[in-house]
BAFI-936750 format. One record per residue (C-alpha): residue number from 1; y, x, z. Coordinates in steps of 0.25 Angstrom, whole numbers, plus 2048, in hexadecimal, padded with zeros to 3 digits. Example, Ala and Ser with C-alpha at 12.3 -4.5 7.8 and 13.67 -1.06 7.14 Angstrom:
2
[pt 1,[7EE,831,81F]]
[pt 2,[7FC,837,81D]]
//
This chain:
18
[pt 1,[557,530,23C]]
[pt 2,[55C,524,235]]
[pt 3,[54F,51D,232]]
[pt 4,[556,50F,234]]
[pt 5,[561,513,22B]]
[pt 6,[556,517,220]]
[pt 7,[54F,50A,222]]
[pt 8,[55C,502,220]]
[pt 9,[560,50A,213]]
[pt 10,[552,508,20E]]
[pt 11,[553,4F9,210]]
[pt 12,[560,4F9,209]]
[pt 13,[55B,500,1FD]]
[pt 14,[54F,4F6,1FC]]
[pt 15,[559,4EB,1FE]]
[pt 16,[562,4F0,1F2]]
[pt 17,[556,4F3,1E9]]
[pt 18,[550,4E6,1EB]]
//
């Protein structure tokens, strides 16, 4: 399981989008 990693990636994507 890499839920923590997924959360980090999700935050990065949001940061890059906005």
